[in-house]
C-alpha positions as CSV (number, residue, x, y, z in Angstrom):
1,M,131.9,116.5,99.6
2,A,130.8,116.4,103.3
3,A,130.3,113.3,105.5
4,I,126.8,113.8,106.9
5,F,124.8,112.0,109.5
6,L,121.1,112.4,108.8
7,Y,118.5,111.9,111.6
8,P,116.0,110.3,111.8
9,K,117.0,107.4,109.7
10,I,114.1,105.8,107.8
11,D,114.1,102.1,106.9
12,K,112.0,101.8,103.7
13,M,110.8,98.4,104.5
14,K,109.4,99.2,107.9
15,G,106.0,100.8,108.4
16,S,105.0,104.0,106.5
17,P,108.2,106.0,106.1
18,N,108.1,109.8,106.1
19,P,108.9,110.8,102.5
20,Y,110.5,114.0,103.7
21,M,113.5,112.0,105.1
22,L,113.8,109.8,102.0
23,H,113.8,112.8,99.7
24,F,116.3,114.6,101.9
25,Q,118.7,111.7,101.9
26,E,118.4,111.3,98.2
27,A,119.1,115.0,97.5
28,L,122.1,115.1,99.9
29,S,123.6,111.9,98.5
30,K,124.1,113.5,95.1
31,N,127.0,115.7,96.3
32,H,127.7,114.3,99.8
33,R,128.1,111.1,101.7
34,V,125.3,110.3,104.1
35,V,127.3,108.0,106.4
36,N,124.2,106.2,107.9
37,S,122.3,105.9,104.6
38,T,122.5,102.1,104.2
39,H,122.4,101.1,107.9
40,P,119.4,100.1,109.9
41,N,117.8,102.6,112.3
42,R,119.1,101.9,115.8
43,G,117.8,105.2,117.3
44,I,120.2,107.2,119.4
45,L,122.9,104.5,119.2
46,N,123.6,105.4,115.6
47,F,124.8,108.8,116.8
48,F,127.7,107.1,118.4
49,L,128.2,104.3,115.9
50,F,128.8,106.9,113.2
51,F,130.2,109.7,115.3
52,F,133.7,109.7,114.0
53,Q,132.7,109.1,110.4
54,A,130.5,112.3,110.3
55,E,131.5,115.9,110.0
56,I,128.0,117.3,110.2
57,F,124.9,116.1,111.9
58,I,121.6,117.1,110.3
59,L,118.8,116.7,112.9
60,N,115.1,116.7,112.2
61,W,112.5,116.5,115.1
62,P,115.1,115.8,117.9
63,E,112.7,117.3,120.4
64,T,110.5,114.1,120.0
65,I,113.3,111.8,121.2
66,P,111.8,111.7,124.8
67,E,108.5,110.4,123.2
68,K,110.2,107.4,121.6
69,K,110.7,103.9,123.0
70,L,113.0,104.1,126.0
71,G,112.7,107.8,125.6
72,G,114.3,108.6,129.0
73,V,117.5,106.6,128.2
74,Q,117.6,108.0,124.7
75,T,117.3,111.5,126.0
76,L,120.2,111.1,128.4
77,L,122.4,109.6,125.6
78,F,121.4,112.5,123.3
79,R,122.6,115.0,126.0
80,F,125.9,113.1,126.1
81,F,126.1,113.3,122.3
82,L,125.7,117.1,122.5
83,W,128.6,117.3,125.0
84,L,130.7,115.0,122.9
85,R,130.1,116.8,119.6
86,R,131.3,120.1,121.1
87,K,134.4,118.4,122.4
88,F,135.3,117.0,119.0
89,G,134.1,120.0,116.9
90,K,131.2,118.3,115.1
91,R,128.7,120.7,113.5
92,I,124.9,120.5,113.9
93,I,122.3,121.6,111.4
94,W,118.9,121.6,113.1
95,V,115.8,121.7,110.8
96,L,113.2,123.3,113.1
97,H,109.8,121.9,111.9
98,N,107.7,122.6,115.0
99,K,107.7,124.8,118.1
100,G,106.9,121.8,120.4
101,S,105.2,118.5,120.6
102,H,101.9,118.1,118.6
103,H,100.7,115.2,120.8
104,K,102.1,116.1,124.3
105,G,101.4,119.8,124.2
106,E,103.5,122.1,126.4
107,N,105.7,120.0,128.6
108,P,109.1,120.5,130.4
109,T,110.8,117.6,128.7
110,T,110.2,118.8,125.1
111,Q,110.9,122.4,126.2
112,D,114.3,121.2,127.6
113,M,115.2,119.6,124.3
114,I,114.3,122.7,122.3
115,D,116.4,124.8,124.8
116,R,119.4,122.6,124.3
117,M,119.0,122.5,120.5
118,M,119.0,126.3,120.4
119,V,122.3,126.3,122.3
120,H,124.0,123.5,120.4
121,A,122.8,123.9,116.8
122,D,125.3,125.7,114.6
123,Y,122.6,126.5,112.0
124,I,118.8,126.4,112.4
125,I,116.9,125.9,109.2
126,T,113.1,126.5,109.3
127,H,110.5,126.2,106.5
128,S,108.4,129.3,107.5
129,Q,108.9,132.8,108.7
130,A,107.0,131.8,111.8
131,G,109.9,129.6,112.8
132,A,112.3,132.6,112.6
133,D,109.8,134.7,114.5
134,F,109.6,132.1,117.2
135,V,113.4,132.1,117.7
136,Q,113.5,135.9,117.6
137,S,110.7,136.1,120.3
138,E,111.7,133.3,122.6
139,Y,115.4,132.9,122.0
140,P,116.7,136.2,120.7
141,A,120.3,135.4,121.5
142,F,120.3,132.7,118.8
143,Q,118.4,134.4,116.0
144,K,121.5,134.9,113.9
145,K,121.6,131.1,113.5
146,V,118.2,131.0,111.7
147,Y,117.6,130.7,108.0
148,V,114.2,130.4,106.3
149,I,114.0,128.0,103.3
150,P,110.6,127.0,102.0
151,H,109.6,123.3,102.3
152,P,110.9,121.5,99.2
153,V,108.6,119.8,96.8
154,T,108.9,116.7,94.5
155,E,107.1,115.9,91.2
156,S,103.6,116.9,90.4
157,L,100.7,114.5,91.2
158,G,98.0,116.3,89.3
159,R,96.8,119.6,88.0
160,Y,94.0,122.0,88.9
161,R,90.9,121.4,86.7
162,E,87.9,123.7,86.5
163,G,84.4,122.4,86.4
164,E,81.8,120.9,88.8
165,K,83.1,119.2,91.9
166,E,81.5,116.5,94.0
167,Y,82.8,118.0,97.3
168,D,83.3,121.5,98.6
169,F,85.9,120.6,101.3
170,L,88.3,117.8,101.3
171,I,90.2,117.1,104.6
172,W,92.8,114.3,104.3
173,G,95.6,112.8,106.2
174,S,96.1,111.0,109.5
175,I,93.5,112.2,112.0
176,F,94.8,113.6,115.3
177,P,93.2,116.0,117.9
178,Y,95.8,118.7,117.3
179,K,94.5,119.1,113.7
180,G,91.3,120.6,115.0
181,I,89.0,118.5,112.7
182,D,86.4,118.2,115.5
183,R,86.2,122.0,115.8
184,F,85.5,122.3,112.1
185,L,82.8,119.7,112.1
186,R,81.1,121.4,115.1
187,F,81.2,124.6,113.1
188,V,79.7,123.0,110.1
189,R,76.8,121.6,112.2
190,S,76.1,125.0,113.6
191,S,76.5,127.1,110.4
192,E,73.4,127.9,108.4
193,E,75.6,129.0,105.5
194,L,77.5,125.7,105.3
195,K,74.5,123.4,105.7
196,S,74.5,122.5,102.0
197,A,78.4,122.3,101.7
198,K,79.6,118.8,101.0
199,V,82.6,117.7,103.2
200,L,84.8,114.7,102.7
201,L,87.1,113.6,105.5
202,V,89.6,110.9,104.5
203,G,92.2,109.5,106.8
204,R,93.1,106.8,109.3
205,C,92.2,107.6,112.9
206,K,94.0,105.2,115.3
207,N,92.7,107.0,118.4
208,Q,89.5,105.2,119.0
209,D,88.1,107.7,121.5
210,Y,88.7,110.6,119.0
211,K,87.2,108.5,116.2
212,Q,84.0,108.0,118.2
213,E,84.0,111.8,118.9
214,I,84.3,112.5,115.2
215,L,81.5,110.0,114.3
216,A,79.2,111.5,117.0
217,I,79.4,115.0,115.7
218,L,79.7,114.2,112.0
219,P,77.0,116.4,110.2
220,D,74.7,115.0,107.6
221,N,76.5,116.8,104.8
222,A,79.9,115.2,105.7
223,V,81.4,111.8,104.8
224,F,84.1,110.2,106.9
225,K,86.3,107.4,105.3
226,D,88.6,105.9,107.9
227,E,91.1,104.7,105.3
228,L,94.9,104.9,104.7
229,L,95.3,105.9,101.1
230,S,98.2,106.5,98.8
231,L,98.9,110.0,97.6
232,E,97.8,109.0,94.1
233,E,94.4,107.9,95.5
234,I,94.1,111.1,97.5
235,A,94.9,113.1,94.4
236,G,91.8,111.6,92.9
237,Y,89.7,113.1,95.7
238,V,91.5,116.4,95.3
239,A,90.3,116.5,91.7
240,Q,86.7,116.0,92.9
241,S,86.9,118.8,95.5
242,R,86.7,122.6,95.3
243,F,89.1,123.1,98.2
244,T,91.5,121.1,100.3
245,L,91.0,122.4,103.8
246,F,93.5,122.4,106.7
247,T,92.0,122.9,110.1
248,Y,95.1,123.0,112.3
249,N,94.6,124.8,115.6
250,S,97.9,123.7,117.1
251,K,100.3,126.6,117.7
252,T,103.3,124.2,117.4
253,V,102.9,123.8,113.7
254,L,105.3,125.8,111.6
255,S,105.2,124.0,108.3
256,S,103.3,121.2,106.7
257,G,104.4,118.4,104.4
258,S,100.7,117.7,103.7
259,L,100.3,121.2,102.4
260,I,103.2,120.6,100.0
261,D,101.6,117.4,98.8
262,A,98.3,119.1,98.3
263,I,100.0,121.6,96.0
264,R,101.6,118.8,94.1
265,M,98.1,117.3,93.6
266,G,96.8,120.5,92.0
267,A,94.6,121.5,95.0
268,V,93.3,124.9,95.9
269,V,94.2,125.1,99.5
270,I,92.5,126.9,102.4
271,G,94.5,126.9,105.7
272,P,95.0,128.7,108.9
273,D,96.7,132.1,108.8
274,H,100.0,131.0,110.4
275,G,103.2,129.2,109.6
276,S,103.8,128.2,105.9
277,F,100.2,128.9,105.1
278,R,100.6,132.6,105.9
279,D,103.9,132.7,104.0
280,M,102.3,131.3,100.8
281,K,99.0,133.0,100.7
282,H,100.1,135.4,97.9
283,W,100.0,132.4,95.6
284,S,96.7,132.0,93.7
285,F,96.3,128.4,94.9
286,L,96.2,129.2,98.6
287,Q,93.9,131.2,100.9
288,T,94.0,131.6,104.6
289,Y,91.5,132.2,107.4
290,R,91.7,133.3,111.0
291,E,88.4,131.9,112.2
292,F,86.1,129.3,110.6
293,D,83.3,131.8,110.3
294,E,85.3,133.4,107.4
295,L,85.0,130.3,105.3
296,P,81.4,130.7,104.0
297,G,82.3,134.1,102.5
298,M,85.6,132.9,101.1
299,I,84.1,130.0,99.2
300,A,81.0,131.9,98.0
301,G,83.1,134.6,96.4
302,Y,85.8,132.4,95.0
303,S,86.2,132.3,91.2
304,P,89.1,130.1,90.1
305,D,91.4,130.9,87.2
306,A,92.9,127.6,86.2
307,K,95.7,129.2,84.1
308,E,96.8,131.4,86.9
309,I,96.7,128.6,89.4
310,E,98.7,126.3,87.2
311,A,101.2,129.0,86.3
312,D,101.8,129.9,90.0
313,R,102.1,126.2,90.9
314,K,104.7,125.7,88.2
315,V,106.8,128.6,89.4
316,F,106.5,127.4,93.1
317,M,107.6,123.9,92.3
318,E,110.5,125.0,90.1
319,E,111.8,127.3,92.8
320,N,111.5,124.9,95.6
321,T,113.0,121.6,94.4
322,W,114.9,119.3,96.8
323,G,118.0,120.1,94.8
324,N,117.6,123.8,95.4
325,F,116.9,123.1,99.1
326,V,120.3,121.3,99.5
327,R,122.1,124.0,97.4
328,K,120.8,126.7,99.8
329,I,122.0,124.6,102.8
330,E,125.4,124.3,101.1
331,A,125.6,128.0,100.6
332,I,124.7,128.8,104.2
333,T,127.0,126.2,105.8
334,G,129.8,126.1,103.4
335,I,129.6,122.3,103.1
């Protein structure tokens, strides 16, 4: 049993917690002690409060520390932590989710954090082959640290059902510019082949400027519901849609928790040909595109086989449980 510090810490009662971290903590706690599991999130201070209790630090999204409240101070303290952990022989497992900041784009502060993590991480876990390729291309000296483990999945939220659907494309989730939704809507407006396709866009858009841009270009055959829904409610829309579409155009994206949730819901997914989408396109429930102009042909020629889709989904979900994810980390690191 290892003593593990897990970052970031999620307080269930505050805001909308990332289920990834809650599931990660739960899976680790079955065989290990997560030293900060019951303590409130105090940001970078927790690194020092639990420093001598932890043998291993598992870090997710540390490159976003500069973007947090008092980010400059937290970044300096994190650098001190990296020096301190080397002095005391603490190990770091870095889960590499992204190649940079979705919201800040390329910037020297985020780049510096990634550079430091490449040096200081003892193990680098990534959920897609694109993550390993990124390290091999940009940081070849550290490629031996990298291990690819698919994004884990929890219980099913639905199953694929054949039959008539109300919508052709469902796009769901929080709406940010990096997701490329505006580019897709402009394509739909200009595409003669998609003029009769029905598009449903569901998700909260906090950026009012971007929301107005979306509303201004929304085609007549698209509906936009600016709502924050539960996964169970979204699963209802998935059942009414032929495809769940991901329009990401950010090159920082390596894997997607929303993709995993869509699979749980029984969706047939169409996504960009990179990251986890590319890794998983051999499954019958997922197709990829390089440019939007491929979409009309893809959906026109698509003939679903519900039995094959459900069989593939069952195998994928059984192979990639949270328990299996932690067991793979244990085998890699010896914890």
